[in-house]
C-alpha positions as CSV (number, residue, x, y, z in Angstrom):
1,M,221.3,118.3,270.4
2,T,222.2,121.8,271.6
3,A,223.7,124.0,269.0
4,D,226.6,125.1,271.3
5,A,227.5,121.5,272.0
6,T,227.9,121.0,268.2
7,A,230.0,124.2,267.8
8,R,232.4,123.9,270.7
9,R,234.4,120.7,270.9
10,I,237.4,119.3,272.8
11,R,239.6,116.4,271.8
12,L,240.2,113.9,274.7
13,P,242.2,110.7,274.6
14,L,241.0,107.5,276.2
15,A,243.2,104.9,278.0
16,V,240.8,102.1,277.0
17,P,242.1,99.1,275.0
18,G,240.8,99.3,271.4
19,A,239.7,102.9,271.6
20,P,240.8,105.1,268.7
21,T,244.5,106.0,268.9
22,E,243.7,109.6,268.0
23,P,241.7,111.7,270.5
24,I,238.0,111.9,269.9
25,D,236.0,115.1,269.7
26,W,233.7,115.7,272.6
27,P,231.2,118.5,273.5
28,A,232.9,121.4,275.3
29,G,230.1,124.1,275.4
30,P,226.8,123.8,277.2
31,A,225.6,120.2,276.6
32,S,223.3,117.5,277.9
33,L,224.0,113.8,278.4
34,L,222.4,113.2,275.0
35,D,225.0,115.4,273.4
36,L,227.7,112.9,274.4
37,L,226.2,110.0,272.5
38,P,227.8,110.6,269.0
39,S,231.2,110.4,270.7
40,V,230.2,107.5,272.9
41,Y,229.1,105.6,269.8
42,A,232.4,106.3,268.2
43,V,234.2,104.7,271.2
44,S,231.8,101.8,271.2
45,N,232.3,101.1,267.5
46,A,236.1,101.3,267.9
47,T,236.3,99.0,270.9
48,S,234.0,96.5,269.3
49,K,235.9,96.6,266.0
50,A,239.2,96.0,267.9
51,A,237.7,93.0,269.8
52,V,236.4,91.5,266.6
53,A,239.7,92.0,264.8
54,E,241.5,90.2,267.7
55,A,239.0,87.3,267.4
56,V,239.5,87.0,263.7
57,A,243.3,87.1,264.2
58,D,242.8,84.1,266.5
59,G,241.2,82.2,263.6
60,K,237.5,82.8,264.6
61,A,234.8,84.0,262.3
62,I,231.9,86.3,263.3
63,S,228.5,84.7,262.8
64,C,226.4,87.9,263.0
65,K,224.9,89.1,259.7
66,P,222.0,91.3,258.6
67,G,218.7,89.3,259.0
68,C,220.1,87.2,261.9
69,S,218.0,88.6,264.7
70,A,217.7,86.0,267.5
71,C,219.6,88.4,269.8
72,C,216.8,90.9,269.2
73,R,214.5,88.7,271.3
74,Q,216.8,88.7,274.3
75,L,216.4,91.0,277.3
76,V,218.2,94.2,276.1
77,A,219.2,96.5,278.9
78,V,220.1,100.1,278.2
79,S,221.1,103.1,280.3
80,H,218.5,105.8,281.0
81,V,220.4,108.1,278.7
82,E,220.0,105.8,275.8
83,A,216.3,105.1,276.7
84,V,215.6,108.8,276.3
85,A,217.5,108.8,273.0
86,V,215.4,105.9,271.7
87,A,212.2,107.8,272.7
88,D,213.4,110.9,270.9
89,L,214.0,108.8,267.8
90,V,210.5,107.3,267.9
91,A,209.0,110.8,268.5
92,A,210.7,112.1,265.3
93,M,209.4,109.3,263.1
94,P,206.7,110.0,260.5
95,A,203.2,109.6,262.0
96,E,202.2,106.2,260.5
97,R,205.5,104.6,261.3
98,Q,205.6,106.1,264.8
99,V,202.2,104.7,265.6
100,A,203.3,101.2,264.5
101,V,206.4,101.4,266.6
102,R,204.6,102.8,269.7
103,N,202.1,100.0,269.4
104,R,204.9,97.4,269.4
105,F,206.3,98.9,272.6
106,A,202.8,98.8,274.2
107,Q,202.2,95.2,273.1
108,A,205.6,94.1,274.5
109,A,204.8,95.7,277.9
110,T,201.3,94.0,277.9
111,R,202.9,90.6,277.3
112,L,205.3,91.2,280.1
113,E,202.5,92.1,282.5
114,R,200.5,89.0,281.5
115,A,203.6,86.8,282.0
116,G,204.0,88.2,285.6
117,L,207.3,90.0,284.8
118,L,205.9,93.5,285.0
119,N,203.5,95.0,287.5
120,P,200.6,96.6,285.7
121,K,199.6,98.6,288.8
122,E,203.0,100.3,289.0
123,A,203.3,103.7,287.4
124,P,205.0,103.8,284.0
125,G,208.4,105.5,284.2
126,R,209.0,104.0,287.7
127,R,208.6,100.3,287.0
128,S,211.0,97.6,285.8
129,L,211.0,93.8,285.6
130,I,210.1,92.0,288.7
131,L,213.0,90.3,290.4
132,D,213.2,88.3,293.6
133,D,216.1,88.0,296.0
134,R,217.7,84.9,294.6
135,D,221.2,85.1,293.1
136,S,219.8,83.6,289.9
137,A,217.0,86.2,289.6
138,V,218.4,88.1,286.7
139,F,219.3,84.9,284.8
140,D,215.8,83.5,285.4
141,V,214.0,86.6,284.3
142,S,216.2,86.9,281.2
143,R,215.3,83.3,280.3
144,K,211.6,83.9,280.9
145,Y,211.8,87.0,278.7
146,F,213.5,85.1,275.9
147,D,211.0,82.3,276.1
148,L,208.2,84.8,275.4
149,G,209.8,85.5,272.0
150,I,209.1,89.2,272.2
151,P,211.0,90.9,269.3
152,C,212.5,94.3,269.9
153,P,209.9,96.9,269.0
154,L,212.5,98.5,266.7
155,L,213.0,95.2,264.7
156,E,211.6,95.4,261.2
157,N,212.1,92.7,258.5
158,E,214.4,90.9,261.0
159,S,216.8,93.9,260.9
160,C,217.3,96.9,263.2
161,S,215.3,99.8,261.9
162,I,217.4,102.4,263.8
163,Y,220.7,100.8,262.9
164,P,222.8,104.0,262.7
165,N,221.6,104.9,266.2
166,W,221.2,101.6,267.8
167,P,222.2,101.2,271.5
168,T,225.7,100.5,272.6
169,V,224.9,97.0,274.0
170,C,223.7,96.1,270.5
171,R,226.8,97.5,268.8
172,E,229.0,95.5,271.2
173,Y,227.2,92.1,270.7
174,H,229.1,89.7,268.4
175,V,229.4,85.9,268.5
176,T,231.6,83.4,266.8
177,T,229.5,80.3,267.5
178,P,227.0,79.2,264.8
179,A,224.2,81.6,264.3
180,E,221.5,79.0,265.0
181,N,222.8,78.6,268.6
182,C,221.4,82.1,269.3
183,S,217.9,80.7,268.8
184,N,218.4,78.7,271.9
185,V,220.7,81.0,273.8
186,F,220.1,79.4,277.2
187,E,220.8,75.9,276.1
188,A,223.4,76.1,273.3
189,P,227.0,77.3,273.8
190,I,227.5,81.0,272.9
191,D,231.0,82.4,272.3
192,R,230.5,86.1,272.7
193,I,233.2,88.6,271.8
194,Q,233.9,90.9,274.7
195,P,235.0,94.5,274.1
196,S,237.5,96.0,276.5
197,V,234.8,98.2,278.1
198,R,231.1,98.3,277.7
199,M,229.8,101.8,277.1
200,G,226.3,101.1,278.5
201,P,227.6,100.7,282.1
202,V,229.8,103.8,281.7
203,L,226.8,105.9,280.6
204,M,224.8,104.4,283.5
205,A,227.5,105.4,286.1
206,L,227.8,108.9,284.6
207,G,224.0,109.4,284.5
208,H,223.9,108.6,288.2
209,S,226.7,110.8,289.3
210,A,226.1,113.8,286.9
211,A,222.3,113.8,286.8
212,G,221.0,111.8,289.7
213,L,219.5,109.1,287.5
214,P,218.8,105.7,289.1
215,F,221.9,103.5,289.3
216,G,220.9,100.7,287.0
217,Q,219.8,99.9,283.4
218,L,216.3,99.2,282.2
219,P,214.8,97.0,279.5
220,L,214.8,98.6,276.1
221,V,211.1,97.8,275.7
222,L,210.3,100.2,278.6
223,A,212.3,103.1,277.0
224,L,209.2,105.1,276.0
225,E,207.7,104.7,279.5
226,W,210.8,106.0,281.2
227,S,211.5,108.9,278.8
228,S,209.0,111.2,280.6
229,S,210.5,110.7,284.1
230,A,214.1,110.5,283.1
231,G,214.0,113.0,280.2
232,P,214.4,116.2,282.2
233,R,217.5,114.9,283.9
234,V,219.0,113.5,280.7
235,R,218.3,116.7,278.7
236,H,219.5,119.1,281.5
237,I,222.1,121.4,280.1
238,Q,225.4,121.2,281.9
239,D,229.1,122.1,281.4
240,G,229.8,120.0,278.3
241,E,233.6,119.8,278.9
242,A,233.0,118.7,282.5
243,L,230.6,116.0,281.3
244,S,232.9,114.8,278.6
245,R,235.9,114.6,280.9
246,A,233.7,112.7,283.5
247,F,232.7,110.2,280.8
248,V,236.3,109.6,279.8
249,A,237.4,109.3,283.4
250,E,234.7,106.7,284.1
251,A,235.5,104.7,281.0
252,N,239.2,104.7,281.9
253,L,238.3,103.7,285.5
254,Q,236.1,100.8,284.3
255,A,238.9,99.6,282.0
256,E,241.3,99.6,284.9
257,R,238.9,97.5,287.0
258,I,238.4,95.0,284.3
259,A,242.2,94.7,283.9
260,R,242.3,93.9,287.6
261,R,239.4,91.4,287.2
262,E,237.2,93.5,289.4
263,D,233.5,94.5,289.0
264,P,233.8,97.3,286.4
265,C,230.7,99.1,287.7
266,P,230.2,98.5,291.4
267,L,227.3,100.0,293.3
268,P,228.1,103.6,294.2
269,N,229.5,104.3,297.7
270,D,226.8,106.8,298.7
271,P,227.2,108.7,301.9
272,I,224.2,106.9,303.3
273,P,224.2,103.5,301.6
274,S,221.1,102.3,303.5
275,Q,218.9,105.2,302.4
276,P,216.0,104.0,300.4
277,R,215.2,105.5,297.0
278,E,211.6,106.2,298.0
279,V,209.8,107.0,301.2
280,T,206.1,106.5,302.0
281,A,204.3,108.9,304.3
282,T,201.0,107.9,305.9
283,I,199.0,111.0,306.6
284,E,196.0,111.3,308.9
285,L,194.2,114.4,307.7
286,K,191.1,116.0,309.3
287,V,189.1,117.8,306.7
288,R,186.1,119.6,308.3
289,T,184.4,116.8,310.3
290,Q,186.0,113.9,308.4
291,T,189.3,112.2,309.0
292,V,191.0,110.6,306.0
293,S,194.2,108.6,305.6
294,I,196.5,109.2,302.7
295,R,199.6,107.3,301.6
296,A,202.1,109.2,299.5
297,T,205.3,107.6,298.0
298,V,207.9,110.0,296.8
299,P,211.6,109.8,295.9
300,T,214.1,110.6,298.7
301,G,216.4,112.1,296.1
302,P,215.9,114.8,293.5
303,A,212.4,114.7,292.0
304,T,210.4,116.5,289.4
305,P,207.1,118.2,290.2
306,R,205.3,115.8,287.9
307,E,206.2,113.0,290.4
308,L,204.1,114.9,293.0
309,L,201.2,115.5,290.7
310,P,199.4,112.3,291.7
311,F,199.6,113.5,295.4
312,A,198.1,116.9,294.5
313,R,195.3,115.1,292.6
314,T,194.6,112.9,295.6
315,L,194.3,115.9,297.9
316,T,192.0,117.6,295.4
317,E,189.7,114.5,295.3
318,I,189.6,114.4,299.1
319,S,188.7,118.1,299.3
320,V,186.0,117.7,296.6
321,H,184.6,114.5,298.3
322,V,184.2,116.2,301.7
323,A,182.7,119.4,300.2
324,E,180.3,117.5,298.0
325,A,179.1,115.4,300.9
326,D,178.5,118.4,303.1
327,S,176.8,120.3,300.3
328,T,174.4,117.4,299.7
329,K,173.5,117.1,303.4
330,A,172.7,120.8,303.2
331,G,170.3,120.3,300.4
332,E,172.5,121.6,297.6
333,P,173.8,118.6,295.6
334,V,176.4,119.1,292.9
335,S,174.7,119.5,289.5
336,C,177.7,118.6,287.3
337,K,177.3,115.4,285.3
338,A,178.8,113.6,282.4
339,G,177.7,115.2,279.2
340,C,177.4,118.7,280.7
341,G,180.4,120.5,279.0
342,A,179.6,124.2,279.3
343,C,182.5,124.8,281.6
344,C,184.8,123.2,278.9
345,R,184.4,126.3,276.8
346,Q,185.9,128.6,279.4
347,P,189.6,129.4,279.5
348,V,191.2,126.5,281.4
349,P,194.5,127.4,283.2
350,V,196.9,124.5,283.9
351,T,200.1,124.5,285.8
352,E,203.4,124.4,283.8
353,T,203.9,120.8,285.0
354,E,200.5,119.8,283.8
355,A,201.2,121.4,280.4
356,H,204.1,119.0,280.0
357,V,202.0,116.0,281.2
358,L,199.2,116.8,278.8
359,A,201.7,117.1,275.9
360,D,203.1,113.7,276.7
361,L,199.6,112.3,277.0
362,V,198.8,113.5,273.5
363,A,202.1,112.2,272.1
364,A,201.2,108.7,273.5
365,M,197.8,108.6,271.9
366,P,197.3,106.1,269.0
367,E,196.4,107.3,265.6
368,P,194.1,108.6,264.2
369,R,193.0,109.9,267.6
370,Q,196.3,111.8,268.2
371,S,196.0,113.6,264.9
372,A,192.4,114.5,265.6
373,V,193.3,116.0,269.0
374,R,196.3,117.9,267.6
375,S,194.0,119.2,264.9
376,R,191.5,120.5,267.5
377,F,194.4,122.3,269.4
378,A,195.5,123.9,266.1
379,K,192.0,125.0,265.1
380,A,191.4,126.5,268.6
381,I,194.6,128.6,268.2
382,E,193.6,129.7,264.7
383,R,190.2,130.8,266.1
384,F,191.6,132.8,268.9
385,E,194.1,134.4,266.6
386,S,191.4,135.6,264.2
387,A,189.5,136.9,267.2
388,G,192.5,138.9,268.4
389,I,192.7,137.0,271.7
390,L,195.8,134.8,271.0
391,S,198.4,137.4,271.7
392,H,196.8,138.1,275.1
393,L,196.8,134.4,276.0
394,R,200.5,134.2,275.2
395,E,201.2,137.3,277.3
396,R,199.0,136.1,280.2
397,T,201.4,137.1,283.0
398,D,200.7,140.8,282.2
399,W,196.9,140.7,282.6
400,P,195.5,143.3,285.1
401,D,192.5,142.2,287.1
402,G,190.0,144.1,285.0
403,Q,191.4,142.8,281.7
404,R,191.4,139.2,283.1
405,S,187.6,139.2,283.4
406,K,187.1,140.8,280.0
407,L,189.5,138.3,278.3
408,G,187.7,135.4,280.0
409,R,184.4,136.6,278.6
410,D,185.9,137.2,275.1
411,Y,187.3,133.7,275.2
412,F,184.0,132.1,276.3
413,E,182.1,134.0,273.6
414,Q,184.1,132.2,270.9
415,G,182.5,129.0,271.9
416,V,185.7,127.0,271.4
417,P,185.5,123.6,273.2
418,C,188.4,122.2,275.0
419,P,190.4,120.0,272.6
420,F,189.9,117.0,274.9
421,L,186.1,117.4,274.9
422,E,184.4,114.6,273.0
423,D,180.6,114.0,273.1
424,E,180.4,116.8,275.7
425,S,182.5,114.7,278.1
426,C,186.2,114.8,279.0
427,S,188.1,112.3,277.0
428,I,191.0,112.4,279.4
429,H,189.0,112.3,282.6
430,P,191.5,110.3,284.8
431,D,194.2,112.8,283.7
432,R,192.2,116.0,283.7
433,P,193.8,119.2,285.1
434,L,193.6,120.1,288.7
435,V,191.4,123.2,288.0
436,C,188.9,121.0,286.3
437,R,188.8,118.6,289.2
438,E,187.9,121.4,291.6
439,F,185.4,123.2,289.4
440,L,181.9,122.0,290.5
441,V,178.6,123.9,290.9
442,T,175.5,123.4,292.9
443,S,173.4,125.8,290.8
444,P,171.3,124.5,287.9
445,A,173.4,123.2,285.1
446,E,171.8,125.5,282.5
447,N,173.2,128.5,284.4
448,C,176.7,127.5,283.2
449,A,175.6,128.4,279.6
450,N,176.7,131.9,280.6
451,P,179.0,131.8,283.6
452,F,179.5,135.6,283.5
453,V,176.1,136.5,284.8
454,P,174.8,135.9,288.4
455,G,173.4,132.5,289.0
456,V,176.4,130.2,289.0
457,K,177.3,128.9,292.5
458,R,180.5,127.0,292.8
459,L,181.1,124.4,295.4
460,E,183.2,125.8,298.3
461,L,186.2,123.5,299.0
462,P,187.8,123.1,302.4
463,M,191.3,123.2,301.0
464,A,193.1,125.9,299.0
465,S,193.0,125.7,295.2
466,A,195.1,122.7,294.1
467,F,195.9,124.5,290.8
468,R,197.3,127.5,292.5
469,T,199.2,125.8,295.4
470,F,200.7,123.1,293.2
471,A,201.8,125.7,290.6
472,R,203.6,127.6,293.3
473,A,205.1,124.5,294.9
474,A,206.3,123.3,291.5
475,A,207.9,126.7,290.8
476,D,209.2,127.0,294.4
477,I,207.7,130.5,294.8
478,P,206.0,132.1,297.8
479,A,202.3,131.7,298.6
480,D,201.5,135.3,297.6
481,A,203.5,135.2,294.3
482,P,201.6,135.3,290.9
483,V,200.6,131.9,289.8
484,P,202.6,130.6,286.8
485,W,200.2,129.0,284.4
486,V,199.5,128.0,280.8
487,P,196.2,128.2,278.9
488,L,195.2,124.6,278.2
489,V,194.8,125.4,274.5
490,L,198.5,126.4,274.4
491,A,199.8,123.5,276.3
492,L,201.3,121.6,273.4
493,E,203.1,124.6,271.9
494,W,204.2,125.8,275.3
495,S,205.6,122.4,276.3
496,A,207.5,122.2,273.0
497,E,209.1,125.6,273.5
498,N,209.9,125.2,277.2
499,P,211.8,122.0,278.1
500,E,210.9,120.5,281.4
501,P,213.5,121.6,284.0
502,P,215.6,119.0,285.8
503,P,214.8,118.1,289.4
504,A,216.0,120.8,291.8
505,R,214.6,119.6,295.1
506,T,214.0,116.3,296.9
507,G,210.7,114.5,296.6
508,T,210.1,114.9,300.4
509,A,210.7,118.7,300.1
510,L,208.2,118.9,297.2
511,L,205.7,116.8,299.2
512,E,206.0,119.0,302.3
513,Q,205.6,122.2,300.3
514,T,202.6,121.0,298.3
515,F,200.9,119.7,301.4
516,R,201.6,122.9,303.4
517,L,200.4,125.3,300.7
518,M,197.2,123.3,300.0
519,T,196.2,122.4,303.6
520,G,197.6,125.3,305.5
521,V,199.3,123.0,308.0
522,G,202.9,121.7,308.4
523,G,204.4,119.1,306.0
524,P,203.3,115.5,306.5
525,R,205.2,113.1,308.7
526,A,204.7,109.3,308.6
527,G,202.1,108.2,311.0
528,T,201.1,111.7,312.2
529,E,197.8,113.5,312.1
530,A,197.1,116.8,310.5
531,D,194.1,118.9,311.4
532,H,192.4,120.9,308.6
533,G,189.0,121.8,309.9
534,R,187.1,124.7,308.2
């Protein structure tokens, strides 16, 4: 939560049945969507309490009690805002407990994949449960989910382990039918108490209008997956008072619709309703003498650079493949092989986007591996600090050309391996940085033991450096501007100190800029051919 959001408050009344009669405090200074949650929870608690009181006045009794957790095996849908909040709660847990909770989330996703409800080939943070076009699709998927008996990953000893911070949909779920009916929710009658307005759909609508989040909710069991892609938008600092007033207005509007027996949260009336959320470009690209075909799928709306990172990696792999084939034909095969890790002791620059991705990668590692990797990062920093190099690494933007070479040599002479190096091989090979993907040599491997003397011959690539071009595209700076970068050994601390910015451009604009900078030709168009001979 931002400090200013806590300090500056505004009291706003709600015209929602059951809401507190006194105005509620809301953020008024700079704030993110997450900063609204304490006030949202207060409204959710009040409207739920009012609905329960009305049911009790009608002679009904609430069956829900601690330890009664059948509802915690239902398909629980939350807004993207609450998904990020859940992920933050998990990230703040002590190490041992955090590992256990993360494992339960992963196990739930695996069971959904095996049941055919989740596509294992779809990227985490972009996937949801598989639905067909039938009107009964949501009901059928909810039933299949319930039949799997998957407990909420946050359920411990049949009670909610994050009870003070549980999602709004859980706060608002009360029944008056016998508790045992909830064990067979799709067969037995369920009398559910309905609050005047559900706060989850209100958060969903606000997230869409204020931050460009997808219009829809997602299964709570996918909250950790979605936190990386949705996090920058959810955490983006905005005008807190405007956000607060927008939430109150949306809640009041949904209450009015419910009173008129209308859909409280209809699909938004976008200027171009038929516009897809994603677009796929098929690119025919000529690289030297070879013609290759690439398919790139990107959001049509605002996108973060990390959503374009797979495309940059694909272009890099193509560039490397063509260069390696040509070099082999010329009698100079690449000498790099698994187990040869000399280059993994050089200073490795990564783009700012990659620094965030690597930090998330480490955060998702199971224990004890995560602690081991974090320890290697910490030891590397200690080593460079004692050698007097750390301050220069942190002030890297001020390096003159001569000093850059000297610092690179000083770094290498410390013999500090990359924190991801294990058994002289990259332990995150599928997720390795762009600069590592394009660093290959044709000279004898032993020459790399001292890369600062003559004898190391790098493979010449037909495309511009992916590291440099993607860094510039992500930062939206000219091709001749200094490259913003982060030393890999500082990736974790840099990511923690520099929140990932919200999306500022569309996915198609990012795609075109990345492609243009890397290949030197115009942005891709579906079904067209780009020539990149060199």
